[in-house]
C-alpha positions in Angstrom: 111.6 129.0 105.8 110.6 124.9 106.3 109.9 124.0 110.0 111.3 120.8 110.9 108.4 118.8 111.2 107.6 119.5 107.8 111.0 118.5 106.9 110.6 115.6 108.4 106.7 114.9 107.2 107.5 115.3 103.8 110.6 112.7 104.0 108.7 110.6 105.8 106.0 110.9 102.7 108.7 110.5 100.0 109.5 107.4 102.1 106.2 105.9 101.6 106.0 105.5 105.6 102.9 105.8 108.0 105.1 107.1 110.7 104.4 110.8 112.1 107.0 113.5 113.7 105.9 112.3 117.2 107.0 108.6 116.2 110.4 109.9 114.7 111.5 112.3 117.6 112.0 109.5 120.4 114.7 107.9 118.3 116.9 111.5 117.6 116.0 112.1 121.5 117.6 108.6 122.5 120.5 109.4 121.1 121.2 112.3 123.2 122.1 114.9 120.5 123.2 118.5 120.7 120.8 120.4 118.7 123.3 120.6 115.8 123.5 117.2 116.0 119.6 116.5 115.6 119.5 118.4 112.6 122.3 116.8 111.0 120.5 113.1 111.3 117.4 114.6 109.9 119.3 115.2 107.2 121.0 112.5 106.6 117.4 110.7 106.5 115.7 113.2 104.2 119.0 111.9 101.8 116.4 109.5 100.8 114.4 109.0 97.2 111.2 107.9 96.9 112.6 104.4 95.5 114.3 104.1 98.9 117.6 104.9 96.8 120.2 107.7 98.9 121.7 110.2 97.5 125.0 109.2 97.3 126.2 112.7 96.5 124.3 114.5 99.0 125.6 112.0 101.5 128.9 112.5 100.8 128.5 116.4 100.7 127.6 116.2 104.6 130.5 113.8 105.1 133.1 116.5 104.1 131.6 118.8 107.1 134.1 118.8 110.3 131.0 118.2 112.7 129.5 115.2 110.9 132.9 113.4 110.6 133.1 114.3 114.1 130.0 113.0 115.1 130.4 110.0 112.8 134.0 109.3 114.3 132.3 109.2 118.0 129.4 107.0 117.3 128.6 106.3 114.1 125.2 107.8 113.9 124.3 105.2 115.6 121.4 102.8 114.2 121.3 100.2 117.5 118.8 102.1 119.8 116.4 100.1 120.6 112.9 101.8 119.5 111.3 103.4 122.5 108.6 101.2 124.1 109.5 98.0 121.6 113.0 97.7 121.8 114.0 95.2 118.8 110.7 93.8 117.8 108.5 95.1 115.1 106.1 98.2 116.9 103.8 97.6 113.3 103.7 93.4 113.8 99.8 92.8 112.8 99.1 89.4 113.9 99.4 87.6 117.4 102.4 85.3 117.5 102.9 82.4 120.7 106.6 83.8 120.8 107.2 87.2 123.3 108.9 90.1 122.0 112.1 89.4 120.8 115.1 91.7 121.8 117.2 92.8 124.9 115.9 95.8 126.3 118.7 98.1 126.3 121.3 98.9 123.3 122.8 95.7 122.1 125.3 95.0 119.3 124.5 91.6 118.5 120.5 92.8 118.6 121.0 95.7 116.3 123.0 93.2 114.1 119.7 90.8 114.1 116.7 93.3 114.0 115.8 96.7 112.4 116.0 99.1 115.1 115.9 102.8 116.0 116.8 105.3 112.6 117.0 102.6 110.4 112.9 102.5 110.4 112.6 105.4 109.6 114.1 104.7 105.8 113.0 101.3 105.8 111.0 98.7 107.3 110.1 94.7 106.9 108.7 93.8 103.6 106.3 91.7 105.0 105.1 90.0 108.2 104.5 86.0 108.7 102.4 84.5 111.2 104.4 81.6 113.1 103.2 78.8 111.1 104.1 80.6 107.6 107.3 81.3 108.9 108.4 77.8 109.8 107.1 76.6 106.3 109.0 79.1 104.6 112.5 78.3 106.8 111.3 74.2 105.7 110.8 74.9 101.8 114.4 76.6 101.8 116.2 74.1 103.6 117.1 71.6 101.0 129.8 62.9 95.3 129.5 59.8 92.8 131.3 61.9 89.9 134.1 64.1 91.9 136.7 63.2 89.3 134.9 63.3 85.7 133.7 66.8 87.1 136.8 68.1 87.8 138.2 67.0 84.3 135.6 68.4 82.3 135.5 71.3 84.1 139.6 72.0 83.6 139.6 71.2 80.4 137.1 74.0 79.2 138.5 77.3 78.1 138.0 79.9 80.4 135.2 81.8 78.3 133.5 77.9 78.1 133.2 78.2 82.1 131.9 81.7 81.9 129.2 80.2 79.6 128.3 77.5 81.6 128.1 80.3 84.6 125.8 81.8 83.3 123.8 79.4 81.9 123.8 77.9 85.3 122.7 81.2 86.5 121.9 83.9 84.3 121.9 86.6 86.6 125.4 85.7 88.4 127.3 89.4 88.7 129.9 89.0 86.0 132.6 90.9 87.8 134.6 90.1 91.2 134.2 94.3 92.1 130.1 93.8 91.6 129.6 93.9 95.2 131.4 96.9 96.4 130.1 98.7 93.1 126.5 97.8 94.2 126.8 98.3 97.4 128.5 101.6 97.3 126.0 102.8 94.4 122.6 101.6 96.1 120.8 100.9 99.4 118.1 100.2 97.6 115.8 96.7 97.8 116.8 96.0 94.4 115.6 92.3 93.6 118.1 92.7 90.9 121.1 92.4 92.9 119.2 90.4 95.9 121.5 87.3 95.0 124.7 89.2 94.7 123.9 90.4 98.3 123.0 87.2 99.4 126.1 85.6 97.9 128.7 88.6 97.6 131.9 86.3 96.9 129.9 84.5 93.9 130.7 85.9 90.4 131.5 84.6 86.9 135.3 86.3 87.1 136.3 84.2 89.6 135.0 80.8 89.2 135.7 81.3 85.4 139.6 82.4 86.3 140.5 79.9 88.5 139.6 75.7 87.6 140.2 74.4 90.9 137.6 77.1 92.3 134.3 75.2 91.5 134.9 72.0 92.2 136.5 72.5 95.4 133.1 74.6 96.4 131.3 71.4 94.8 132.9 68.8 97.5 132.9 71.1 100.3 129.2 71.8 100.1 128.2 68.4 99.2 130.5 67.0 102.0 129.2 69.4 104.7 125.7 69.8 105.9 124.1 73.7 105.6 124.0 73.3 109.6 127.9 73.0 109.0 128.2 76.2 106.8 125.5 78.3 108.6 127.6 80.8 110.7 129.9 81.0 107.8 126.9 81.8 105.4 125.7 84.3 108.3 128.0 86.1 108.4 128.9 86.8 104.6 125.5 88.6 104.7 125.9 90.8 107.4 127.0 93.8 105.8 123.9 93.8 103.2 121.5 93.5 106.2 123.4 96.2 108.8 122.9 98.4 105.5 119.4 97.8 104.7 120.3 96.1 101.1 117.8 93.3 101.4 114.3 92.9 102.0 113.6 91.4 104.9 110.4 89.4 106.2 109.2 89.7 110.1 108.0 87.3 112.7 108.7 87.6 116.7 110.0 84.3 116.7 114.0 83.5 116.6 115.2 80.6 115.2 118.3 78.3 115.8 120.9 78.0 114.0 123.0 75.0 115.0 122.0 71.4 116.8 118.9 68.6 116.0 116.3 71.9 116.0 118.5 73.7 113.3 116.0 75.8 111.3 113.1 75.6 113.8 111.6 78.8 115.0 112.3 79.6 119.0 111.1 81.6 121.4 113.8 84.8 122.7 116.0 83.5 125.0 118.8 86.4 126.0 121.5 83.9 126.8 121.3 81.9 124.0 120.9 85.0 121.7 123.9 86.4 123.1 126.4 83.2 122.5 124.5 82.7 119.5 122.3 79.9 119.2 119.6 81.6 117.8 119.2 84.7 115.4 116.5 86.6 114.3 113.9 85.2 111.9 115.5 88.2 109.1 118.9 86.7 109.6 117.7 83.6 109.3 115.5 83.7 106.9 118.4 85.6 104.7 120.9 82.6 105.5 118.3 80.0 104.5 117.8 82.0 101.3 121.6 82.2 100.4 121.9 78.4 100.7 119.1 77.2 98.7 120.5 80.0 96.0 123.8 78.4 95.9 122.3 74.9 96.2 120.5 76.0 93.1 123.2 77.3 91.3 125.3 73.9 92.0 122.8 71.7 90.5 122.2 73.5 87.5 125.8 73.4 86.9 126.7 69.7 87.4 123.6 69.3 85.4 125.1 71.4 82.4 128.5 69.2 82.7 127.0 65.9 82.4 124.9 67.0 79.5 127.8 67.7 77.9 128.3 64.3 76.8 126.7 61.9 75.1 125.4 58.2 76.8 125.8 57.6 80.9 128.8 58.4 82.9 131.1 56.1 84.1 131.3 56.3 88.3 135.0 57.8 88.5 135.5 58.3 92.2 137.0 61.1 93.8 140.5 60.8 94.4 141.6 63.3 92.3 139.0 66.3 93.7 139.8 65.4 97.1 143.7 65.9 96.0 142.7 69.1 94.3 140.9 70.8 97.9 143.8 69.5 100.1 146.8 71.0 98.4 145.5 74.0 96.5 145.4 77.6 98.4 142.1 78.6 97.3 141.9 82.1 97.2 140.9 84.6 93.8 144.1 86.7 95.2 147.7 85.5 94.4 149.5 88.4 96.1 147.9 89.2 99.9 148.2 86.6 102.9 144.7 85.3 103.0 144.4 82.8 106.2 142.1 80.5 106.8 141.0 80.9 110.3 137.5 82.2 109.3 137.1 80.2 106.3 136.5 80.9 102.7 133.9 80.3 100.2 136.2 77.6 98.8 137.2 75.7 101.9 135.7 73.7 104.6 133.5 75.0 107.4 135.7 77.1 109.7 136.7 75.5 112.9 138.4 77.3 115.8 141.9 76.8 115.8 143.4 78.7 118.4 147.1 77.7 117.8 146.9 78.7 114.3 145.9 81.9 115.1 149.1 82.2 117.3 151.5 81.1 115.1 150.3 83.9 112.2 150.6 86.8 115.0 154.1 85.0 116.1 155.0 85.3 112.4 153.7 89.4 112.3 155.9 90.1 115.3 158.8 87.9 113.9 158.2 89.9 110.4 158.2 93.6 112.7 161.1 92.5 114.4 162.7 92.1 111.4 162.1 95.3 109.8 163.2 96.8 113.0 166.5 95.5 113.4 167.2 96.1 109.8 166.4 99.9 110.1 168.6 99.8 113.6 171.3 98.1 111.7 171.4 98.9 107.5 172.1 102.5 106.8 171.0 101.8 103.4 167.9 100.3 104.0 167.2 103.4 106.9 168.0 105.9 103.8 165.1 104.1 101.4 163.1 104.0 104.4 162.8 107.6 105.0 163.3 108.8 100.8 160.2 107.3 100.3 159.1 110.4 101.8 160.3 112.3 99.4 157.4 114.3 97.5 154.6 113.2 100.1 152.1 115.3 101.6 154.0 115.1 104.9 157.3 116.3 103.3 154.9 119.5 102.4 154.6 122.2 105.1 150.9 123.0 105.9 149.8 126.7 106.5 151.2 127.5 109.7 153.5 124.7 109.6 157.6 124.9 110.3 160.1 123.0 109.8 160.5 121.9 113.1 156.8 119.8 112.3 158.3 118.2 109.6 161.4 116.9 111.4 158.9 114.9 113.9 157.1 113.4 111.5 160.4 112.2 109.7 160.9 110.5 113.5 157.6 109.0 113.2 158.2 107.0 110.2 161.1 105.7 111.9 159.5 105.4 115.2 156.2 103.5 113.6 158.7 100.1 113.7 159.1 100.7 117.4 155.7 100.8 117.6 154.5 98.3 115.9 157.0 95.9 117.5 155.7 97.3 120.8 152.0 96.5 119.5 152.4 93.2 118.2 154.5 92.1 121.0 151.6 92.9 123.1 148.9 91.5 120.8 151.0 88.2 120.5 151.9 88.2 124.9 147.5 88.2 125.0 146.8 85.3 122.2 149.1 83.2 124.2 147.8 83.9 127.4 144.0 83.3 125.7 145.7 80.1 124.1 146.6 78.4 127.3 143.1 79.1 128.7 141.2 77.9 125.7 143.3 74.8 125.8 143.1 73.8 129.6 139.5 74.4 128.6 138.1 72.2 125.1 136.5 69.5 127.0 134.0 71.4 128.6 132.7 73.2 126.1 129.1 72.1 124.6 127.1 73.7 122.2 123.7 75.2 123.4 125.6 75.6 126.7 127.6 78.6 128.4 131.3 78.5 128.1 132.9 78.3 130.8 134.1 81.7 132.9 137.9 81.2 132.1 137.2 79.8 128.5 134.2 83.1 127.6 136.6 86.0 129.4 139.5 84.5 127.3 137.8 84.6 124.3 136.6 88.2 124.9 140.0 89.5 125.7 141.4 88.4 122.6 138.1 90.1 120.6 139.0 93.4 122.2 142.9 92.7 121.6 142.5 92.2 118.0 139.9 94.7 117.5 141.9 97.7 118.9 144.9 96.4 117.0 143.2 96.1 113.8 142.2 99.9 114.6 146.0 100.8 114.9 146.9 99.2 111.9 143.9 101.3 109.8 145.6 104.0 111.3 149.1 103.0 110.4 147.4 102.9 106.6 146.5 106.2 106.8 150.4 107.3 107.9 151.7 105.8 105.6 149.5 107.3 102.5 150.4 110.4 103.4 153.1 109.7 103.5 154.0 109.0 100.3 153.7 111.1 97.5 151.8 108.3 95.1 148.1 109.6 96.7 148.6 113.6 96.8 146.1 113.5 94.2 142.9 113.2 96.6 144.9 114.5 99.8 145.2 117.5 101.1 146.0 119.2 104.6 143.1 121.0 106.3 144.9 121.8 110.0 148.5 121.9 111.0 148.5 117.6 111.8 145.4 116.9 109.6 144.4 115.8 106.6 141.4 115.2 104.3 140.5 113.5 101.3 139.0 115.8 98.7 137.1 113.7 95.7 134.0 112.2 95.0 132.7 109.3 95.0 133.0 108.4 91.1 136.8 110.1 90.9 137.7 107.5 93.8 136.4 104.7 92.1 138.7 105.8 89.4 141.6 104.6 91.7 141.2 101.6 92.7 144.5 101.6 94.6 143.4 104.5 96.8 140.2 103.8 96.9 140.4 100.2 98.6 143.8 101.8 101.1 141.2 104.5 102.2 138.5 101.9 103.0 141.1 100.0 105.1 141.9 103.4 106.9 138.4 104.5 107.4 136.8 100.8 108.1 134.5 100.7 111.0 132.4 97.7 111.7 129.2 99.6 112.0 129.0 100.8 108.4 132.0 99.6 106.4 131.7 96.9 103.9 133.9 93.9 105.5 137.8 94.5 105.2 138.2 91.2 103.7 136.3 92.4 100.6 138.5 95.4 99.9 142.1 93.3 101.1 140.5 90.3 98.3 139.7 92.9 95.7 143.2 94.9 96.1 145.1 92.1 95.6 143.3 91.3 92.2 143.8 94.7 91.2 147.7 94.9 91.5 147.5 91.6 89.7 146.9 93.2 86.7 148.1 96.4 87.3 150.4 97.6 84.9 154.2 98.5 87.1 153.4 102.1 87.9 150.3 101.8 89.6 151.0 99.0 91.8 154.7 100.5 93.2 153.0 102.6 94.8 152.5 100.9 97.4 155.9 100.3 99.0 157.2 97.4 100.5 156.5 98.9 104.4 152.6 99.7 103.5 152.0 96.4 101.8 153.4 94.6 105.2 150.7 97.0 106.8 148.2 95.6 104.6 149.1 92.1 105.3 149.1 92.7 109.1 145.4 93.9 108.3 144.5 91.1 106.4 145.6 88.4 109.2 144.3 90.5 112.2 140.6 90.7 110.3 140.6 87.4 109.7 141.7 86.3 113.0 139.4 88.9 114.9 136.3 87.3 112.4 137.3 83.8 113.8 136.3 84.2 117.3 133.5 85.8 116.7 132.2 82.9 115.0 133.5 80.8 117.7 130.5 78.7 118.9 129.0 79.2 121.8 130.0 82.7 120.9 131.4 85.1 124.0 130.8 88.8 122.8 132.7 91.7 124.6 130.8 92.2 127.7 128.6 95.4 126.2 129.6 97.7 130.1 133.1 96.8 128.8 134.2 99.7 126.1 133.7 102.6 128.5 136.2 102.1 131.1 138.7 100.0 128.7 139.2 103.1 126.5 139.6 106.0 128.6 142.8 106.3 127.1 141.5 107.7 123.6 142.1 111.0 124.0 145.7 112.4 123.4 146.3 113.6 126.6 146.4 110.4 128.3 144.3 108.7 130.9 144.1 110.4 134.4 144.4 108.2 137.8 140.8 108.9 138.4 140.3 107.4 134.8 142.0 104.5 135.9 140.5 103.9 139.1 137.3 103.6 137.0 138.7 100.8 135.1 140.0 98.9 137.9 136.4 99.4 139.7 134.8 98.1 136.7 137.3 94.6 136.3 136.8 94.1 140.4 133.0 94.3 139.7 132.8 91.4 136.7 134.5 89.3 139.4 137.1 87.9 137.2 140.9 87.6 138.0 141.2 87.3 134.7 139.5 90.7 134.0 141.4 92.3 136.6 145.0 91.4 135.0 143.8 92.1 131.7 143.2 95.7 132.8 146.4 96.3 134.4 148.1 95.0 131.2 146.0 97.3 128.9 146.7 100.1 131.0 150.3 99.7 130.6 150.3 98.9 126.8 147.7 102.1 126.5 150.3 103.9 128.1 153.3 103.1 126.1 150.9 103.4 123.0 150.2 107.4 123.6 154.0 107.5 124.1 154.5 107.8 120.5 151.2 110.2 119.4 150.7 112.3 122.5 150.9 116.0 121.5 150.9 118.1 118.7 154.2 118.4 116.7 155.4 121.3 118.3 155.4 119.6 121.3 155.8 116.2 120.7 158.1 114.0 122.6 159.8 113.0 119.0 161.5 116.2 119.5 164.4 115.1 121.2 165.3 112.5 118.4 165.0 115.1 115.6 168.3 116.5 115.9 170.2 112.4 116.0 168.2 111.6 112.9 168.7 115.1 111.1 172.7 113.8 111.4 172.2 111.1 109.5 170.5 111.9 107.0 172.3 114.6 106.4 175.4 112.1 105.2 175.3 110.5 101.8 174.3 106.8 101.9 177.1 104.4 100.8 177.1 103.7 96.7 177.3 99.6 95.8 181.3 100.9 94.5 184.0 99.4 96.3 185.7 102.6 97.0 187.8 104.2 99.7 184.8 106.8 99.4 182.2 104.0 99.9 183.8 102.6 103.0 183.8 106.4 104.6 179.7 106.8 103.6 179.4 103.0 105.5 181.2 104.2 108.3 180.1 107.6 109.1 176.1 106.8 108.1 176.3 103.7 110.1 177.7 105.4 113.5 175.6 108.0 112.8 173.0 105.8 112.5 173.4 103.8 115.6 174.1 107.1 117.6 170.3 107.7 116.5 169.1 104.5 118.0 171.1 105.0 121.2 169.5 108.1 121.4 166.1 106.3 120.9 167.1 104.2 123.5 167.8 106.3 126.3 164.4 108.3 125.6 162.4 105.1 125.8 163.9 104.1 129.4 163.1 107.5 130.4 159.9 106.9 129.6 159.5 103.9 131.0 161.0 105.0 134.1 157.5 106.9 134.6 155.4 104.0 134.3 154.4 101.3 136.7 156.3 98.5 135.2 158.6 96.1 137.1 162.5 95.9 136.3 161.9 92.7 134.8 159.0 94.1 132.2 161.8 97.2 131.8 164.0 94.8 130.6 162.4 92.8 128.7 160.6 95.8 126.6 163.9 97.4 126.3 165.5 94.1 125.0 163.0 93.5 122.3 162.8 97.3 120.8 167.0 97.7 121.3 167.9 94.1 120.5 169.5 95.2 116.9 172.0 97.4 119.1 173.2 94.6 121.4 176.8 92.6 121.1 175.1 89.6 121.4 173.6 89.9 118.0 175.8 90.1 115.6 176.1 93.9 114.5 176.3 93.0 110.6 178.1 97.2 110.5 182.0 95.2 111.3 181.3 92.0 109.0 180.0 94.5 105.7 183.1 96.7 106.5 185.3 94.1 106.2 184.0 92.3 103.3 183.9 96.0 101.7 187.3 96.2 102.4 188.3 93.3 101.0 186.9 93.9 97.8 189.0 97.0 97.7 191.5 95.0 98.6 190.9 93.0 96.3 190.9 95.6 93.1 193.8 97.9 93.9 195.4 94.3 93.9 194.3 93.5 90.7 194.9 96.8 89.3 198.6 96.3 90.4 198.8 93.4 88.8 197.3 94.7 85.5 200.1 97.5 85.5 202.6 94.9 86.5 201.5 92.5 83.0 201.9 96.4 80.6 205.5 96.7 81.3 207.7 94.6 79.0 210.3 91.8 80.5 213.5 92.1 79.0 214.8 89.0 76.7 217.9 88.2 79.4 217.3 85.3 81.4 215.8 85.2 84.3 217.5 86.2 87.7 217.5 82.8 90.1 219.6 84.4 92.4 218.7 87.8 94.4 221.0 89.8 96.6 220.4 91.6 99.5 219.1 94.9 98.3 215.8 96.0 98.9 213.3 96.1 95.5 213.1 99.3 94.6 209.5 100.3 93.7 207.3 100.8 97.1 204.6 98.3 97.7 201.1 98.7 97.0 199.7 100.5 100.4 196.8 99.0 101.7 194.1 101.7 102.9 194.0 102.5 106.4 191.2 100.2 108.3 190.6 103.4 110.7 188.5 106.0 109.9 187.6 108.9 112.2 184.9 111.9 112.2 186.6 114.8 112.9 183.5 116.3 115.2 182.5 114.9 118.3 179.0 115.6 118.2 177.2 113.1 120.2 179.6 113.2 123.1 180.9 109.8 122.7 184.2 109.1 122.0 186.0 108.9 118.5 186.7 105.5 118.9 183.1 104.4 118.7 183.3 105.4 115.1 185.4 102.6 114.3 183.7 99.5 114.5 186.0 96.2 115.7 187.7 95.1 112.8 189.4 92.4 114.4 186.0 90.5 113.7 186.6 86.6 114.9 186.1 84.9 111.9 184.0 82.0 113.3 183.7 78.6 111.4 181.5 78.6 108.3 179.3 76.5 106.7 179.9 75.8 103.1 176.9 74.9 100.7 177.6 74.3 97.1 175.1 75.7 94.9 174.9 76.0 90.9 176.0 79.0 88.8 172.5 80.6 88.8 172.0 80.2 92.7 175.6 81.8 93.3 175.1 84.9 91.0 171.6 85.2 93.7 173.9 85.2 96.8 176.5 87.2 95.8 174.8 89.7 94.6 172.5 89.7 97.8 175.5 89.9 100.5 177.5 92.6 98.6 178.2 95.3 101.1 176.0 98.1 99.2 173.1 96.9 96.4 173.6 96.9 92.8 171.2 98.4 91.0 169.8 95.4 89.0 166.2 93.1 89.7 166.6 89.5 90.4 163.9 87.2 88.7 162.0 85.8 91.6 161.9 82.8 90.0 165.6 82.6 90.2 165.4 83.4 93.9 163.2 80.6 94.7 165.5 77.9 92.6 168.4 79.3 94.7 167.0 78.7 98.1 166.0 75.0 96.8 169.4 74.9 95.8 171.0 75.9 98.5 168.3 73.2 100.6 165.1 74.8 101.2 161.9 73.2 100.6 159.1 75.7 99.1 155.8 75.9 100.7 153.7 78.3 99.0 151.1 79.7 101.5 148.0 81.9 101.1 148.4 85.2 99.0 152.2 86.2 98.0 153.7 84.4 101.3 156.3 81.9 100.8 157.6 79.9 103.2 161.1 78.5 102.8 161.8 75.4 105.3 165.6 74.0 105.7 165.3 70.6 105.2 168.3 69.6 107.7 166.7 71.4 110.5 163.7 72.2 110.0 163.7 76.0 110.6 161.3 78.4 108.3 161.7 81.9 107.0 159.0 83.6 104.9 159.5 85.8 101.9 156.5 87.7 100.3 156.7 87.4 96.5 157.1 90.6 94.7 154.2 92.0 92.5 153.0 92.8 90.2 156.7 92.6 88.7 158.2 89.5 88.8 161.9 91.0 89.9 163.0 91.8 93.3 164.0 94.9 94.0 168.1 95.5 94.9 166.8 97.5 98.3 164.3 94.2 98.8 167.2 91.3 97.8 169.5 93.1 100.3 167.0 93.1 103.2 166.3 89.6 102.3 169.6 88.4 102.9 170.2 90.2 106.4 167.6 88.4 107.0 168.7 84.9 106.3 172.3 86.3 108.0 170.3 86.8 111.0 168.3 83.6 111.1 170.4 81.2 109.4 174.2 82.9 109.8 174.6 83.0 105.9 177.1 85.1 104.3 178.7 85.6 101.6 181.2 82.9 102.4 178.8 80.3 102.9 178.1 79.7 99.3 180.6 78.7 96.7 180.6 77.4 93.2 179.7 73.7 92.3 182.1 72.4 90.1 180.7 69.9 87.3 181.2 66.8 87.8 181.0 66.8 91.3 
């Protein structure tokens, strides 16, 4: 049998390196591996072939093993440990340098993202080592408007094939498909010179630039309006994944390079504080950034020259007014579906500028959306039935081996309670962002490039980054939960244990299903070895734009909302990390604050460790944050602690089963519909009352004040409070009115069928009563025979004497009237509504329409400036009946609109 030393030596020989097994083993030893884990490390490294390209199938096979997945989940097979005896410096650098060895003396995330280190040095190496003078000369060599309207006009007049041809002339090796970066990155980690420009500029491709005529002019405008220094951090961040996954050949010098200010691009000696606040970066990373900027500048110059050469004679100066108007008024994104915020910038916009106010506003918008979703689940039986029915035929709907019906009941409760945990999580994130906003706004005037941030400002940014990072992990986990709750993804997913699922597919099979491919990469995202989430989100949106309806329908509205949440949080997190000077999370902050990762929760000893760490920082802000974080983690754990058979949700499953056993109200105005409406809404209300009691009992065990308890309960159970105007009584009255109107109409039709005698009409009536009995109106009170929940049967009947408040009256055209009538019916009609009709109806009702990024569209009430956001449907241009119903309920909640609000405008008025 081959010895370990022989295995390592053979792998090193294949990689063409001159390291010996003795030099390799210290790297593995520093990881603190068990013998089994150390062997896994060696097997992962041995997957590299003679051309330094990994065998993807071998890698995939390894990662299917449970032991490998557990180790990767724990530390992602860390490559950040510095080399023994050398730190982050290159041990084989052959030249003399005036600069000291760069890098920290301990494991550091920022250093590991700027230097090759640890196990990376086995499968990779620096391509060249430069002297100090050669290094500066290479940087200087890479550092390198009048016709704006004319360029814009000519570019927009071209057809898409003409644009594609010009782009390929300007840059022949430009990748054609927008998915090129993801496919090439997944295919190979080799130093492939053919794809070097793709790895440097992963967003630059023919498909995106040719499809949207506004993107290339905007790119030209912004790159000519701002200096390379202004875009340096954005361009530096775009290369992060390519560097971490060793996709680019690197060159080494012991110096670092200044990335801001007057000394931009100059070699400097290592300075720990300056490096950690991102005033400087490693020579290798800086060289890649400058190379990317040089490549882009060359392409833009070639493109402008080709456009200018398309006509004979001299161009007349035309100014740039139209170009300025384009870039100011356009939403510049290659995806029209998923909301793309611009906190961290885009390739087609101005350099990113940190704006804490915009970040807080976006987080508030997501909180409001989560609150609306929860309110609908609490108050609308039709929406709640539809929400649960999405699980039919899914993996969750099937019993794993050794499973039980009780296990599935808990999963049904979990899907309902996901809305509760999302509101709790978003409220926590928004509260922390507001605290950071106050500190950052107060300290803006004390922030200077090249200098340390004020302590309070530094702490606020670090805390905000931590909170956003943890919330992103929670959202990614929710994506996985909803995927297994949908039958659309059963093909690649199967049960491994009672409550664990596995992906059973090869890499090639996953690539054939883009929807699943991108969603599962969002679910398994890890910042140390995953593609940037922005690429997967963008690619998912672009795929759904052109996907068939059957493929796109696999993503239901709840899953889609969470993908939108991921997009917003990831962009906000990136913006925080692009803040200059940088305020990274303290390296010793991670362990004390991750004490509640296990499903068993934290112990008193663990909490003392966290508080002790906070006190050592000497920061009152950190001490207060640890207290808030402890409470939030306990709230979060209450939703996930314990296996299904002993899960706390067991206390809630009976009332949910009662609700699900009742028929859902139909769209017909009948007595049967009225009975179904009353019984299902009552059962739904009883479920949420049960949840409220359950939540209250859990809060009593947590160290929270009475004010905090009241605040948290109010946030979650707002829909159950009388002051919120529960829609059930209103719906009941409307349905009853429809039934009465229908029966009266039937009675009149019966009268019309009776022939009248030819005698003169009677003009004098006697005292006798008419012999025929009047039509009896249906009773308003619907009683349930069983008193299942321990409440009086009187609770079954909502208040029928609903006080009618004075309603505003909005006159609208016939098309708008049709939309609003359909929207506010007691039960949804099975008729889809065109998005354009809905948008026109809102405009007719006095709203201005403000397109946002992706699918988000803001509707602002002109009279009051109040705003509500709806999302365009995808890929079909029509709004599903249940979605239209939700939109109507949201209009009722925020604007008090109902069917009586709108009246048809008569012609000539």
